[in-house]
BABA-12801 format. One record per residue (C-alpha): x, y, z; residue number from 1. Coordinates in steps of 0.25 Angstrom, whole numbers. Layout:
BEGIN
px py pz num
X Y Z NUM
...
% end
This chain:
BEGIN
px py pz num
-723 480 -697 1
-719 486 -711 2
-728 490 -721 3
-740 491 -711 4
-742 476 -708 5
-744 472 -694 6
-740 460 -687 7
-748 447 -685 8
-751 444 -671 9
-757 432 -663 10
-768 440 -660 11
-771 443 -675 12
-771 429 -678 13
-780 424 -667 14
-790 435 -671 15
-789 429 -686 16
-791 413 -683 17
-803 419 -671 18
-795 412 -660 19
-787 418 -648 20
-773 422 -648 21
-770 412 -637 22
-773 400 -649 23
-764 407 -658 24
-753 407 -647 25
-756 392 -644 26
-754 390 -661 27
-742 396 -663 28
-736 389 -650 29
-738 376 -653 30
-749 374 -639 31
-762 368 -641 32
-771 373 -651 33
-782 365 -659 34
-780 362 -674 35
-791 373 -677 36
-784 385 -669 37
-771 381 -675 38
-777 378 -690 39
-786 394 -687 40
-772 402 -681 41
-762 395 -690 42
-771 400 -703 43
-775 413 -698 44
-759 416 -693 45
-756 412 -706 46
-766 420 -715 47
-760 432 -705 48
-746 430 -706 49
-744 427 -693 50
-731 420 -685 51
-729 419 -672 52
-718 424 -665 53
-712 413 -658 54
-700 420 -652 55
-709 430 -644 56
-719 418 -641 57
-705 413 -634 58
-704 424 -628 59
-717 423 -620 60
-717 408 -617 61
-705 408 -613 62
-703 396 -626 63
-697 396 -637 64
-705 383 -644 65
-691 380 -649 66
-685 368 -645 67
-670 363 -649 68
-664 349 -654 69
-651 346 -655 70
-647 334 -661 71
-635 326 -668 72
-631 314 -676 73
-639 318 -685 74
-634 307 -695 75
-642 296 -687 76
-657 297 -693 77
-664 292 -679 78
-662 308 -676 79
-666 316 -687 80
-680 309 -688 81
-680 310 -671 82
-675 324 -675 83
-687 325 -683 84
-697 320 -673 85
-692 327 -663 86
-696 340 -671 87
-708 339 -675 88
-713 334 -661 89
-707 348 -654 90
-714 356 -669 91
-728 349 -662 92
-726 353 -650 93
-726 367 -654 94
-708 367 -655 95
-699 373 -664 96
-687 366 -664 97
-672 369 -667 98
-663 358 -669 99
-647 359 -668 100
-638 348 -674 101
-626 345 -663 102
-617 335 -662 103
-615 326 -651 104
-605 329 -643 105
-597 344 -647 106
-610 356 -649 107
-621 352 -645 108
-618 361 -632 109
-616 373 -643 110
-628 368 -650 111
-640 368 -638 112
-632 381 -634 113
-638 387 -649 114
-649 380 -646 115
-652 385 -632 116
-649 400 -639 117
-661 394 -644 118
-671 396 -632 119
-676 384 -636 120
-686 376 -625 121
-679 362 -626 122
-669 352 -633 123
-668 339 -638 124
-656 336 -640 125
-655 323 -648 126
-642 316 -648 127
-635 324 -641 128
-629 326 -626 129
-629 341 -618 130
-619 346 -609 131
-619 346 -595 132
-618 362 -598 133
-627 365 -608 134
-639 358 -601 135
-636 366 -588 136
-639 377 -598 137
-651 371 -602 138
-657 369 -591 139
-654 384 -586 140
-660 388 -598 141
-672 377 -594 142
-672 372 -608 143
-676 357 -607 144
-665 346 -616 145
-671 333 -618 146
-662 325 -627 147
-666 314 -638 148
-659 303 -639 149
-646 304 -629 150
-644 301 -615 151
-637 310 -604 152
-632 304 -593 153
-632 318 -583 154
-638 330 -586 155
-654 326 -583 156
-661 327 -596 157
-672 322 -603 158
-665 311 -612 159
-674 305 -622 160
-669 290 -628 161
-672 277 -632 162
-670 266 -622 163
-656 264 -629 164
-649 255 -618 165
-663 244 -620 166
-660 247 -634 167
-645 241 -635 168
-650 227 -625 169
-662 227 -638 170
-651 227 -646 171
-640 217 -643 172
-655 208 -640 173
-659 207 -653 174
-643 205 -657 175
-644 192 -647 176
-656 188 -652 177
-651 187 -667 178
-640 178 -662 179
-629 188 -661 180
-614 185 -653 181
-606 196 -657 182
-610 210 -653 183
-607 222 -660 184
-612 236 -655 185
-610 250 -661 186
-611 258 -651 187
-615 274 -652 188
-610 286 -647 189
-603 282 -633 190
-606 298 -631 191
-621 294 -632 192
-627 288 -619 193
-639 284 -627 194
-630 275 -637 195
-620 270 -623 196
-634 266 -620 197
-638 257 -633 198
-624 253 -631 199
-624 248 -615 200
-639 241 -619 201
-632 231 -630 202
-620 229 -620 203
-632 226 -611 204
-639 217 -621 205
-631 209 -627 206
-621 206 -614 207
-636 201 -609 208
-635 189 -621 209
-619 186 -617 210
-614 194 -629 211
-603 202 -629 212
-599 214 -639 213
-592 225 -646 214
-596 238 -646 215
-589 250 -656 216
-591 265 -656 217
-599 269 -667 218
-604 283 -662 219
-614 286 -670 220
-605 286 -681 221
-608 279 -697 222
-593 275 -700 223
-589 272 -686 224
-601 261 -685 225
-598 255 -697 226
-583 255 -693 227
-587 249 -679 228
-596 238 -687 229
-585 232 -694 230
-576 231 -684 231
-588 225 -676 232
-590 214 -685 233
-576 213 -691 234
-566 212 -679 235
-578 207 -669 236
-587 197 -679 237
-598 206 -674 238
-611 202 -678 239
-623 210 -671 240
-622 225 -673 241
-630 233 -661 242
-627 249 -667 243
-631 262 -659 244
-638 268 -669 245
-644 265 -684 246
-635 277 -689 247
-622 268 -687 248
-631 253 -689 249
-634 259 -705 250
-618 260 -706 251
-615 248 -699 252
-625 240 -706 253
-619 245 -721 254
-603 243 -717 255
-607 228 -712 256
-617 227 -724 257
-608 233 -736 258
-593 230 -730 259
-594 216 -724 260
-607 212 -730 261
-612 208 -718 262
-628 203 -718 263
-638 211 -708 264
-643 201 -699 265
-636 192 -705 266
-620 192 -703 267
-622 205 -696 268
-635 213 -687 269
-635 225 -683 270
-645 233 -673 271
-646 249 -672 272
-652 259 -665 273
-663 270 -668 274
-671 263 -680 275
-671 274 -688 276
-679 274 -700 277
-666 269 -710 278
-666 258 -703 279
-678 251 -708 280
-670 253 -724 281
-670 240 -730 282
-656 243 -733 283
-653 242 -716 284
-664 236 -711 285
-657 236 -699 286
-661 233 -685 287
-661 243 -673 288
-667 250 -660 289
-678 259 -663 290
-677 271 -658 291
-693 276 -654 292
-689 289 -659 293
-704 296 -660 294
-705 291 -645 295
-691 298 -641 296
-693 312 -648 297
-708 313 -641 298
-702 309 -630 299
-691 320 -630 300
-702 330 -637 301
-710 329 -623 302
-700 327 -612 303
-695 341 -620 304
-706 347 -619 305
-710 343 -604 306
-696 351 -601 307
-701 360 -607 308
-713 363 -599 309
-706 360 -590 310
-713 346 -584 311
-705 338 -586 312
-689 333 -577 313
-679 327 -586 314
-680 312 -590 315
-673 300 -596 316
-684 296 -607 317
-680 281 -615 318
-690 277 -624 319
-688 262 -629 320
-684 257 -643 321
-686 245 -649 322
-679 236 -661 323
-681 238 -675 324
-675 222 -681 325
-672 222 -698 326
-665 216 -704 327
-651 221 -699 328
-651 209 -687 329
-656 197 -685 330
% end
């Protein structure tokens, strides 16, 4: 290097720390190493100004130690929370994370093509679907993909979701137990298998109780959900609403309370889906079906690691949620 300075190597760090060179490699690759060894190695590296060459190591190991996260619909508070959990879980496994934003329907393939250019070891796609062509390219490149909170009938992909059909049934059971007789459903986007499963479960559940229901699309959009709620209440006399997610349910509560003067849990009951932190705020007090975000994230990361290591085949993982009753329903 210029100025007579020599480049610090891992051998220099090992000598200063009093450990083997392989121990230095383990510490900076995220592999197993005792806390004492990690502390000595990192202290020696800091003293010497050593920075590991991640790119060089990836050429040797064939692993970039980079994971890709693709997400759409960050307006929904469920996803920022899940992404934070996921990033921390991947970091604990020694992985750096690249997060790319996409829309549900238009630019998913373009975004994933960009991710492939970064030589990621694996991809977790949250709330997006993939085309057959892109799935074929990922298979050819031997890059595993895990779908998070999104199912896909075709393609043989690993997918981690809540038990959405059971959740829909549970929502109907809860509203029937409250003595309601005029059910309404504000559905999510029809292109989402998770949304379709929730709607199918709700239809099955209310049919068990001999109830029909009027369904209106919300498309996971606050304005559409608010408009749908007014239509269901004004034109169909609905007094019980199962809403496709909390993000829409908050809008439904706002419009029914402030534009129609309705009392939640008395004039109308509203049940959401996700149980994001805002659901527990006193201003919403939303009864909702809790998606077990922590378990879902852990399962998605675990499955991706197993796929990267060649120790698993694609599978569908469904994790049970539960109803959290609050004041928006009786």
